[in-house]
mmCIF file of the N, C-alpha and C atoms, coordinates in Angstrom:
data_MODEL
# 
_entry.id   MODEL 
# 
loop_
_atom_site.group_PDB 
_atom_site.id 
_atom_site.type_symbol 
_atom_site.label_atom_id 
_atom_site.label_alt_id 
_atom_site.label_comp_id 
_atom_site.label_asym_id 
_atom_site.label_entity_id 
_atom_site.label_seq_id 
_atom_site.pdbx_PDB_ins_code 
_atom_site.Cartn_x 
_atom_site.Cartn_y 
_atom_site.Cartn_z 
_atom_site.occupancy 
_atom_site.B_iso_or_equiv 
_atom_site.pdbx_formal_charge 
_atom_site.auth_seq_id 
_atom_site.auth_comp_id 
_atom_site.auth_asym_id 
_atom_site.auth_atom_id 
_atom_site.pdbx_PDB_model_num 
ATOM 1   N N  . MET A 1 1  ? 1.048  -1.093  0.107   1.00 0.00 ? 1  MET A N  1 
ATOM 2   C CA . MET A 1 1  ? -0.185 0.329   0.109   1.00 0.00 ? 1  MET A CA 1 
ATOM 3   C C  . MET A 1 1  ? 0.888  0.706   -0.115  1.00 0.00 ? 1  MET A C  1 
ATOM 4   N N  . ARG A 1 2  ? 0.236  1.744   -0.391  1.00 0.00 ? 2  ARG A N  1 
ATOM 5   C CA . ARG A 1 2  ? 0.994  3.298   -1.107  1.00 0.00 ? 2  ARG A CA 1 
ATOM 6   C C  . ARG A 1 2  ? 1.076  4.843   0.261   1.00 0.00 ? 2  ARG A C  1 
ATOM 7   N N  . THR A 1 3  ? 1.764  5.278   0.616   1.00 0.00 ? 3  THR A N  1 
ATOM 8   C CA . THR A 1 3  ? 1.393  6.118   0.755   1.00 0.00 ? 3  THR A CA 1 
ATOM 9   C C  . THR A 1 3  ? 1.498  7.841   0.766   1.00 0.00 ? 3  THR A C  1 
ATOM 10  N N  . GLU A 1 4  ? 0.205  8.618   0.589   1.00 0.00 ? 4  GLU A N  1 
ATOM 11  C CA . GLU A 1 4  ? 1.071  9.536   -0.014  1.00 0.00 ? 4  GLU A CA 1 
ATOM 12  C C  . GLU A 1 4  ? 0.723  10.807  0.551   1.00 0.00 ? 4  GLU A C  1 
ATOM 13  N N  . GLU A 1 5  ? 1.060  11.973  0.174   1.00 0.00 ? 5  GLU A N  1 
ATOM 14  C CA . GLU A 1 5  ? 1.378  13.297  1.159   1.00 0.00 ? 5  GLU A CA 1 
ATOM 15  C C  . GLU A 1 5  ? 0.054  14.162  0.009   1.00 0.00 ? 5  GLU A C  1 
ATOM 16  N N  . PRO A 1 6  ? -1.405 14.417  0.575   1.00 0.00 ? 6  PRO A N  1 
ATOM 17  C CA . PRO A 1 6  ? -2.726 14.965  -0.335  1.00 0.00 ? 6  PRO A CA 1 
ATOM 18  C C  . PRO A 1 6  ? -1.580 16.348  -0.774  1.00 0.00 ? 6  PRO A C  1 
ATOM 19  N N  . THR A 1 7  ? -1.862 16.894  -2.335  1.00 0.00 ? 7  THR A N  1 
ATOM 20  C CA . THR A 1 7  ? -1.437 17.635  -2.699  1.00 0.00 ? 7  THR A CA 1 
ATOM 21  C C  . THR A 1 7  ? -2.027 19.013  -2.585  1.00 0.00 ? 7  THR A C  1 
ATOM 22  N N  . THR A 1 8  ? -1.312 19.945  -2.020  1.00 0.00 ? 8  THR A N  1 
ATOM 23  C CA . THR A 1 8  ? -1.758 21.225  -1.412  1.00 0.00 ? 8  THR A CA 1 
ATOM 24  C C  . THR A 1 8  ? -2.116 22.279  -2.296  1.00 0.00 ? 8  THR A C  1 
ATOM 25  N N  . PRO A 1 9  ? -3.186 23.396  -1.942  1.00 0.00 ? 9  PRO A N  1 
ATOM 26  C CA . PRO A 1 9  ? -3.209 24.238  -2.812  1.00 0.00 ? 9  PRO A CA 1 
ATOM 27  C C  . PRO A 1 9  ? -2.438 25.394  -3.629  1.00 0.00 ? 9  PRO A C  1 
ATOM 28  N N  . GLU A 1 10 ? -1.701 25.386  -3.186  1.00 0.00 ? 10 GLU A N  1 
ATOM 29  C CA . GLU A 1 10 ? -0.219 26.074  -3.233  1.00 0.00 ? 10 GLU A CA 1 
ATOM 30  C C  . GLU A 1 10 ? 0.527  25.175  -4.302  1.00 0.00 ? 10 GLU A C  1 
ATOM 31  N N  . GLN A 1 11 ? 0.179  24.155  -4.327  1.00 0.00 ? 11 GLN A N  1 
ATOM 32  C CA . GLN A 1 11 ? 1.244  23.666  -5.264  1.00 0.00 ? 11 GLN A CA 1 
ATOM 33  C C  . GLN A 1 11 ? -0.093 22.771  -6.535  1.00 0.00 ? 11 GLN A C  1 
ATOM 34  N N  . VAL A 1 12 ? -0.879 22.626  -6.530  1.00 0.00 ? 12 VAL A N  1 
ATOM 35  C CA . VAL A 1 12 ? -1.953 23.031  -7.345  1.00 0.00 ? 12 VAL A CA 1 
ATOM 36  C C  . VAL A 1 12 ? -1.803 24.341  -8.955  1.00 0.00 ? 12 VAL A C  1 
ATOM 37  N N  . THR A 1 13 ? -2.319 25.917  -7.541  1.00 0.00 ? 13 THR A N  1 
ATOM 38  C CA . THR A 1 13 ? -1.115 26.863  -8.221  1.00 0.00 ? 13 THR A CA 1 
ATOM 39  C C  . THR A 1 13 ? -0.341 26.957  -8.985  1.00 0.00 ? 13 THR A C  1 
ATOM 40  N N  . ALA A 1 14 ? 0.633  25.582  -8.559  1.00 0.00 ? 14 ALA A N  1 
ATOM 41  C CA . ALA A 1 14 ? 1.977  25.840  -8.823  1.00 0.00 ? 14 ALA A CA 1 
ATOM 42  C C  . ALA A 1 14 ? 1.771  25.057  -10.405 1.00 0.00 ? 14 ALA A C  1 
ATOM 43  N N  . LEU A 1 15 ? 2.116  23.768  -10.352 1.00 0.00 ? 15 LEU A N  1 
ATOM 44  C CA . LEU A 1 15 ? 1.127  23.080  -11.354 1.00 0.00 ? 15 LEU A CA 1 
ATOM 45  C C  . LEU A 1 15 ? 0.535  24.080  -12.684 1.00 0.00 ? 15 LEU A C  1 
ATOM 46  N N  . ARG A 1 16 ? -0.716 24.206  -12.126 1.00 0.00 ? 16 ARG A N  1 
ATOM 47  C CA . ARG A 1 16 ? -1.146 24.858  -13.147 1.00 0.00 ? 16 ARG A CA 1 
ATOM 48  C C  . ARG A 1 16 ? -0.890 26.393  -14.309 1.00 0.00 ? 16 ARG A C  1 
ATOM 49  N N  . ALA A 1 17 ? 0.634  26.732  -12.943 1.00 0.00 ? 17 ALA A N  1 
ATOM 50  C CA . ALA A 1 17 ? 1.029  27.585  -13.990 1.00 0.00 ? 17 ALA A CA 1 
ATOM 51  C C  . ALA A 1 17 ? 2.614  27.556  -15.080 1.00 0.00 ? 17 ALA A C  1 
ATOM 52  N N  . LEU A 1 18 ? 2.301  26.173  -14.610 1.00 0.00 ? 18 LEU A N  1 
ATOM 53  C CA . LEU A 1 18 ? 3.510  25.311  -15.583 1.00 0.00 ? 18 LEU A CA 1 
ATOM 54  C C  . LEU A 1 18 ? 3.484  25.355  -17.292 1.00 0.00 ? 18 LEU A C  1 
ATOM 55  N N  . ILE A 1 19 ? 4.579  26.209  -17.930 1.00 0.00 ? 19 ILE A N  1 
ATOM 56  C CA . ILE A 1 19 ? 4.182  25.877  -18.923 1.00 0.00 ? 19 ILE A CA 1 
ATOM 57  C C  . ILE A 1 19 ? 4.813  23.905  -19.778 1.00 0.00 ? 19 ILE A C  1 
ATOM 58  N N  . GLY A 1 20 ? 4.143  24.222  -21.259 1.00 0.00 ? 20 GLY A N  1 
ATOM 59  C CA . GLY A 1 20 ? 4.186  22.896  -21.706 1.00 0.00 ? 20 GLY A CA 1 
ATOM 60  C C  . GLY A 1 20 ? 5.917  22.309  -21.160 1.00 0.00 ? 20 GLY A C  1 
ATOM 61  N N  . ALA A 1 21 ? 6.988  23.018  -22.071 1.00 0.00 ? 21 ALA A N  1 
ATOM 62  C CA . ALA A 1 21 ? 8.573  22.957  -22.037 1.00 0.00 ? 21 ALA A CA 1 
ATOM 63  C C  . ALA A 1 21 ? 8.760  23.090  -20.328 1.00 0.00 ? 21 ALA A C  1 
ATOM 64  N N  . GLN A 1 22 ? 7.721  23.401  -19.659 1.00 0.00 ? 22 GLN A N  1 
ATOM 65  C CA . GLN A 1 22 ? 8.406  23.230  -18.125 1.00 0.00 ? 22 GLN A CA 1 
ATOM 66  C C  . GLN A 1 22 ? 7.637  21.665  -17.535 1.00 0.00 ? 22 GLN A C  1 
ATOM 67  N N  . TRP A 1 23 ? 6.949  21.949  -17.979 1.00 0.00 ? 23 TRP A N  1 
ATOM 68  C CA . TRP A 1 23 ? 5.749  20.853  -17.669 1.00 0.00 ? 23 TRP A CA 1 
ATOM 69  C C  . TRP A 1 23 ? 7.161  18.802  -18.844 1.00 0.00 ? 23 TRP A C  1 
ATOM 70  N N  . LEU A 1 24 ? 7.774  18.790  -19.332 1.00 0.00 ? 24 LEU A N  1 
ATOM 71  C CA . LEU A 1 24 ? 8.276  18.382  -19.571 1.00 0.00 ? 24 LEU A CA 1 
ATOM 72  C C  . LEU A 1 24 ? 10.365 17.836  -19.274 1.00 0.00 ? 24 LEU A C  1 
ATOM 73  N N  . ARG A 1 25 ? 10.217 19.216  -18.430 1.00 0.00 ? 25 ARG A N  1 
ATOM 74  C CA . ARG A 1 25 ? 11.556 18.853  -17.618 1.00 0.00 ? 25 ARG A CA 1 
ATOM 75  C C  . ARG A 1 25 ? 10.946 18.065  -16.856 1.00 0.00 ? 25 ARG A C  1 
ATOM 76  N N  . LEU A 1 26 ? 9.724  18.792  -15.488 1.00 0.00 ? 26 LEU A N  1 
ATOM 77  C CA . LEU A 1 26 ? 9.405  18.602  -14.609 1.00 0.00 ? 26 LEU A CA 1 
ATOM 78  C C  . LEU A 1 26 ? 9.588  16.547  -15.121 1.00 0.00 ? 26 LEU A C  1 
ATOM 79  N N  . ALA A 1 27 ? 8.730  16.163  -16.114 1.00 0.00 ? 27 ALA A N  1 
ATOM 80  C CA . ALA A 1 27 ? 7.859  14.678  -15.896 1.00 0.00 ? 27 ALA A CA 1 
ATOM 81  C C  . ALA A 1 27 ? 9.811  13.887  -16.669 1.00 0.00 ? 27 ALA A C  1 
ATOM 82  N N  . GLY A 1 28 ? 10.301 14.003  -17.550 1.00 0.00 ? 28 GLY A N  1 
ATOM 83  C CA . GLY A 1 28 ? 11.684 13.949  -17.570 1.00 0.00 ? 28 GLY A CA 1 
ATOM 84  C C  . GLY A 1 28 ? 12.611 14.129  -15.899 1.00 0.00 ? 28 GLY A C  1 
ATOM 85  N N  . ARG A 1 29 ? 11.956 14.584  -15.290 1.00 0.00 ? 29 ARG A N  1 
ATOM 86  C CA . ARG A 1 29 ? 13.502 14.526  -13.723 1.00 0.00 ? 29 ARG A CA 1 
ATOM 87  C C  . ARG A 1 29 ? 12.591 13.380  -13.140 1.00 0.00 ? 29 ARG A C  1 
ATOM 88  N N  . LEU A 1 30 ? 11.329 12.824  -12.880 1.00 0.00 ? 30 LEU A N  1 
ATOM 89  C CA . LEU A 1 30 ? 10.980 12.370  -11.972 1.00 0.00 ? 30 LEU A CA 1 
ATOM 90  C C  . LEU A 1 30 ? 10.796 10.685  -12.777 1.00 0.00 ? 30 LEU A C  1 
ATOM 91  N N  . TYR A 1 31 ? 10.822 10.054  -14.138 1.00 0.00 ? 31 TYR A N  1 
ATOM 92  C CA . TYR A 1 31 ? 10.384 9.377   -14.726 1.00 0.00 ? 31 TYR A CA 1 
ATOM 93  C C  . TYR A 1 31 ? 11.520 8.498   -14.242 1.00 0.00 ? 31 TYR A C  1 
ATOM 94  N N  . CYS A 1 32 ? 12.786 8.452   -14.083 1.00 0.00 ? 32 CYS A N  1 
ATOM 95  C CA . CYS A 1 32 ? 13.341 6.902   -13.935 1.00 0.00 ? 32 CYS A CA 1 
ATOM 96  C C  . CYS A 1 32 ? 13.342 7.868   -11.736 1.00 0.00 ? 32 CYS A C  1 
ATOM 97  N N  . PRO A 1 33 ? 13.536 8.267   -10.758 1.00 0.00 ? 33 PRO A N  1 
ATOM 98  C CA . PRO A 1 33 ? 13.535 7.901   -9.732  1.00 0.00 ? 33 PRO A CA 1 
ATOM 99  C C  . PRO A 1 33 ? 11.161 7.118   -9.672  1.00 0.00 ? 33 PRO A C  1 
ATOM 100 N N  . ALA A 1 34 ? 10.577 6.797   -10.601 1.00 0.00 ? 34 ALA A N  1 
ATOM 101 C CA . ALA A 1 34 ? 9.232  6.680   -10.744 1.00 0.00 ? 34 ALA A CA 1 
ATOM 102 C C  . ALA A 1 34 ? 8.947  4.675   -11.116 1.00 0.00 ? 34 ALA A C  1 
ATOM 103 N N  . ARG A 1 35 ? 10.425 4.870   -12.296 1.00 0.00 ? 35 ARG A N  1 
ATOM 104 C CA . ARG A 1 35 ? 11.196 3.585   -12.452 1.00 0.00 ? 35 ARG A CA 1 
ATOM 105 C C  . ARG A 1 35 ? 11.546 2.568   -10.941 1.00 0.00 ? 35 ARG A C  1 
ATOM 106 N N  . LYS A 1 36 ? 12.638 3.679   -10.627 1.00 0.00 ? 36 LYS A N  1 
ATOM 107 C CA . LYS A 1 36 ? 13.136 2.866   -9.391  1.00 0.00 ? 36 LYS A CA 1 
ATOM 108 C C  . LYS A 1 36 ? 12.201 2.632   -7.912  1.00 0.00 ? 36 LYS A C  1 
ATOM 109 N N  . MET A 1 37 ? 11.072 3.561   -8.011  1.00 0.00 ? 37 MET A N  1 
ATOM 110 C CA . MET A 1 37 ? 10.390 2.613   -7.408  1.00 0.00 ? 37 MET A CA 1 
ATOM 111 C C  . MET A 1 37 ? 9.860  2.284   -7.129  1.00 0.00 ? 37 MET A C  1 
ATOM 112 N N  . GLU A 1 38 ? 8.817  2.009   -8.444  1.00 0.00 ? 38 GLU A N  1 
ATOM 113 C CA . GLU A 1 38 ? 8.247  0.565   -9.521  1.00 0.00 ? 38 GLU A CA 1 
ATOM 114 C C  . GLU A 1 38 ? 9.287  -0.410  -8.972  1.00 0.00 ? 38 GLU A C  1 
ATOM 115 N N  . ALA A 1 39 ? 10.563 -0.831  -9.846  1.00 0.00 ? 39 ALA A N  1 
ATOM 116 C CA . ALA A 1 39 ? 10.997 -1.464  -8.957  1.00 0.00 ? 39 ALA A CA 1 
ATOM 117 C C  . ALA A 1 39 ? 10.998 -2.058  -7.949  1.00 0.00 ? 39 ALA A C  1 
ATOM 118 N N  . ALA A 1 40 ? 11.486 -1.426  -6.749  1.00 0.00 ? 40 ALA A N  1 
ATOM 119 C CA . ALA A 1 40 ? 11.752 -1.090  -5.434  1.00 0.00 ? 40 ALA A CA 1 
ATOM 120 C C  . ALA A 1 40 ? 10.952 -1.538  -4.643  1.00 0.00 ? 40 ALA A C  1 
ATOM 121 N N  . GLY A 1 41 ? 9.287  -1.654  -5.425  1.00 0.00 ? 41 GLY A N  1 
ATOM 122 C CA . GLY A 1 41 ? 8.023  -1.690  -5.113  1.00 0.00 ? 41 GLY A CA 1 
ATOM 123 C C  . GLY A 1 41 ? 8.026  -3.381  -5.587  1.00 0.00 ? 41 GLY A C  1 
ATOM 124 N N  . LEU A 1 42 ? 8.196  -3.729  -6.677  1.00 0.00 ? 42 LEU A N  1 
ATOM 125 C CA . LEU A 1 42 ? 7.806  -4.899  -7.132  1.00 0.00 ? 42 LEU A CA 1 
ATOM 126 C C  . LEU A 1 42 ? 8.784  -6.025  -6.682  1.00 0.00 ? 42 LEU A C  1 
ATOM 127 N N  . CYS A 1 43 ? 10.032 -6.062  -6.075  1.00 0.00 ? 43 CYS A N  1 
ATOM 128 C CA . CYS A 1 43 ? 11.338 -6.555  -5.306  1.00 0.00 ? 43 CYS A CA 1 
ATOM 129 C C  . CYS A 1 43 ? 10.458 -6.925  -4.193  1.00 0.00 ? 43 CYS A C  1 
ATOM 130 N N  . GLN A 1 44 ? 10.030 -5.784  -3.288  1.00 0.00 ? 44 GLN A N  1 
ATOM 131 C CA . GLN A 1 44 ? 9.599  -6.244  -1.760  1.00 0.00 ? 44 GLN A CA 1 
ATOM 132 C C  . GLN A 1 44 ? 7.812  -6.752  -1.814  1.00 0.00 ? 44 GLN A C  1 
ATOM 133 N N  . GLN A 1 45 ? 7.480  -6.880  -3.483  1.00 0.00 ? 45 GLN A N  1 
ATOM 134 C CA . GLN A 1 45 ? 5.342  -7.922  -3.620  1.00 0.00 ? 45 GLN A CA 1 
ATOM 135 C C  . GLN A 1 45 ? 6.412  -8.627  -3.668  1.00 0.00 ? 45 GLN A C  1 
ATOM 136 N N  . HIS A 1 46 ? 7.761  -9.754  -4.642  1.00 0.00 ? 46 HIS A N  1 
ATOM 137 C CA . HIS A 1 46 ? 8.082  -10.308 -5.425  1.00 0.00 ? 46 HIS A CA 1 
ATOM 138 C C  . HIS A 1 46 ? 9.652  -11.241 -4.806  1.00 0.00 ? 46 HIS A C  1 
ATOM 139 N N  . PRO A 1 47 ? 9.981  -11.236 -3.870  1.00 0.00 ? 47 PRO A N  1 
ATOM 140 C CA . PRO A 1 47 ? 11.901 -10.843 -4.033  1.00 0.00 ? 47 PRO A CA 1 
ATOM 141 C C  . PRO A 1 47 ? 11.679 -11.632 -4.288  1.00 0.00 ? 47 PRO A C  1 
ATOM 142 N N  . GLY A 1 48 ? 11.307 -12.871 -4.742  1.00 0.00 ? 48 GLY A N  1 
ATOM 143 C CA . GLY A 1 48 ? 12.185 -14.082 -5.010  1.00 0.00 ? 48 GLY A CA 1 
ATOM 144 C C  . GLY A 1 48 ? 12.586 -14.897 -7.211  1.00 0.00 ? 48 GLY A C  1 
ATOM 145 N N  . TRP A 1 49 ? 11.804 -12.674 -7.391  1.00 0.00 ? 49 TRP A N  1 
ATOM 146 C CA . TRP A 1 49 ? 12.280 -12.376 -8.677  1.00 0.00 ? 49 TRP A CA 1 
ATOM 147 C C  . TRP A 1 49 ? 13.098 -12.356 -9.369  1.00 0.00 ? 49 TRP A C  1 
ATOM 148 N N  . PRO A 1 50 ? 14.218 -12.979 -9.888  1.00 0.00 ? 50 PRO A N  1 
ATOM 149 C CA . PRO A 1 50 ? 14.806 -12.406 -10.465 1.00 0.00 ? 50 PRO A CA 1 
ATOM 150 C C  . PRO A 1 50 ? 15.001 -11.039 -11.958 1.00 0.00 ? 50 PRO A C  1 
ATOM 151 N N  . ASP A 1 51 ? 15.856 -9.911  -11.434 1.00 0.00 ? 51 ASP A N  1 
ATOM 152 C CA . ASP A 1 51 ? 15.974 -8.607  -12.280 1.00 0.00 ? 51 ASP A CA 1 
ATOM 153 C C  . ASP A 1 51 ? 15.250 -8.491  -13.669 1.00 0.00 ? 51 ASP A C  1 
ATOM 154 N N  . HIS A 1 52 ? 15.228 -9.863  -14.192 1.00 0.00 ? 52 HIS A N  1 
ATOM 155 C CA . HIS A 1 52 ? 14.885 -9.631  -15.828 1.00 0.00 ? 52 HIS A CA 1 
ATOM 156 C C  . HIS A 1 52 ? 13.449 -9.627  -15.493 1.00 0.00 ? 52 HIS A C  1 
ATOM 157 N N  . ARG A 1 53 ? 13.215 -10.171 -14.851 1.00 0.00 ? 53 ARG A N  1 
ATOM 158 C CA . ARG A 1 53 ? 11.639 -10.222 -13.858 1.00 0.00 ? 53 ARG A CA 1 
ATOM 159 C C  . ARG A 1 53 ? 11.003 -8.838  -13.558 1.00 0.00 ? 53 ARG A C  1 
ATOM 160 N N  . LEU A 1 54 ? 12.097 -8.930  -13.358 1.00 0.00 ? 54 LEU A N  1 
ATOM 161 C CA . LEU A 1 54 ? 10.817 -6.925  -11.749 1.00 0.00 ? 54 LEU A CA 1 
ATOM 162 C C  . LEU A 1 54 ? 11.196 -5.999  -13.094 1.00 0.00 ? 54 LEU A C  1 
ATOM 163 N N  . ASP A 1 55 ? 12.526 -5.728  -14.480 1.00 0.00 ? 55 ASP A N  1 
ATOM 164 C CA . ASP A 1 55 ? 12.198 -5.058  -14.918 1.00 0.00 ? 55 ASP A CA 1 
ATOM 165 C C  . ASP A 1 55 ? 11.043 -4.948  -15.850 1.00 0.00 ? 55 ASP A C  1 
ATOM 166 N N  . ALA A 1 56 ? 10.928 -6.451  -16.228 1.00 0.00 ? 56 ALA A N  1 
ATOM 167 C CA . ALA A 1 56 ? 10.007 -6.793  -17.253 1.00 0.00 ? 56 ALA A CA 1 
ATOM 168 C C  . ALA A 1 56 ? 8.285  -6.340  -16.775 1.00 0.00 ? 56 ALA A C  1 
ATOM 169 N N  . GLY A 1 57 ? 7.931  -6.486  -15.973 1.00 0.00 ? 57 GLY A N  1 
ATOM 170 C CA . GLY A 1 57 ? 6.667  -6.161  -14.556 1.00 0.00 ? 57 GLY A CA 1 
ATOM 171 C C  . GLY A 1 57 ? 6.732  -4.432  -14.783 1.00 0.00 ? 57 GLY A C  1 
ATOM 172 N N  . VAL A 1 58 ? 8.080  -3.790  -14.739 1.00 0.00 ? 58 VAL A N  1 
ATOM 173 C CA . VAL A 1 58 ? 8.451  -2.037  -14.553 1.00 0.00 ? 58 VAL A CA 1 
ATOM 174 C C  . VAL A 1 58 ? 7.968  -1.164  -16.312 1.00 0.00 ? 58 VAL A C  1 
ATOM 175 N N  . HIS A 1 59 ? 8.167  -2.377  -17.132 1.00 0.00 ? 59 HIS A N  1 
ATOM 176 C CA . HIS A 1 59 ? 8.734  -2.175  -18.516 1.00 0.00 ? 59 HIS A CA 1 
ATOM 177 C C  . HIS A 1 59 ? 7.060  -1.853  -18.528 1.00 0.00 ? 59 HIS A C  1 
ATOM 178 N N  . ARG A 1 60 ? 5.932  -2.616  -17.767 1.00 0.00 ? 60 ARG A N  1 
ATOM 179 C CA . ARG A 1 60 ? 4.717  -2.945  -18.121 1.00 0.00 ? 60 ARG A CA 1 
ATOM 180 C C  . ARG A 1 60 ? 3.838  -2.076  -17.590 1.00 0.00 ? 60 ARG A C  1 
ATOM 181 N N  . ILE A 1 61 ? 4.580  -1.511  -16.379 1.00 0.00 ? 61 ILE A N  1 
ATOM 182 C CA . ILE A 1 61 ? 3.445  -0.354  -15.769 1.00 0.00 ? 61 ILE A CA 1 
ATOM 183 C C  . ILE A 1 61 ? 3.457  0.518   -16.154 1.00 0.00 ? 61 ILE A C  1 
ATOM 184 N N  . PHE A 1 62 ? 4.960  0.941   -16.996 1.00 0.00 ? 62 PHE A N  1 
ATOM 185 C CA . PHE A 1 62 ? 5.311  2.017   -18.230 1.00 0.00 ? 62 PHE A CA 1 
ATOM 186 C C  . PHE A 1 62 ? 4.949  2.408   -19.156 1.00 0.00 ? 62 PHE A C  1 
ATOM 187 N N  . THR A 1 63 ? 4.405  1.589   -19.840 1.00 0.00 ? 63 THR A N  1 
ATOM 188 C CA . THR A 1 63 ? 4.008  1.514   -21.071 1.00 0.00 ? 63 THR A CA 1 
ATOM 189 C C  . THR A 1 63 ? 2.892  1.430   -20.967 1.00 0.00 ? 63 THR A C  1 
ATOM 190 N N  . PRO A 1 64 ? 2.359  2.642   -22.144 1.00 0.00 ? 64 PRO A N  1 
ATOM 191 C CA . PRO A 1 64 ? 1.276  2.294   -22.133 1.00 0.00 ? 64 PRO A CA 1 
ATOM 192 C C  . PRO A 1 64 ? -0.027 0.907   -23.628 1.00 0.00 ? 64 PRO A C  1 
ATOM 193 N N  . ALA A 1 65 ? -0.457 1.050   -22.753 1.00 0.00 ? 65 ALA A N  1 
ATOM 194 C CA . ALA A 1 65 ? -1.446 -0.390  -23.317 1.00 0.00 ? 65 ALA A CA 1 
ATOM 195 C C  . ALA A 1 65 ? -1.930 -0.272  -24.972 1.00 0.00 ? 65 ALA A C  1 
# 
């Protein structure tokens, strides 16, 4: 189970003010850490999985259907 802090009104205002290029930079900075967190979560849920299976699981999560 994930625990997330709620988004504050100030954060919402700041995110709404971003222009396209800023959104892309932000997404780029968050992509690798998000993949690492998903990999850690899968590793915790499935401790016996080999690395290639964990990588495939992360890929499946991050690839649009």
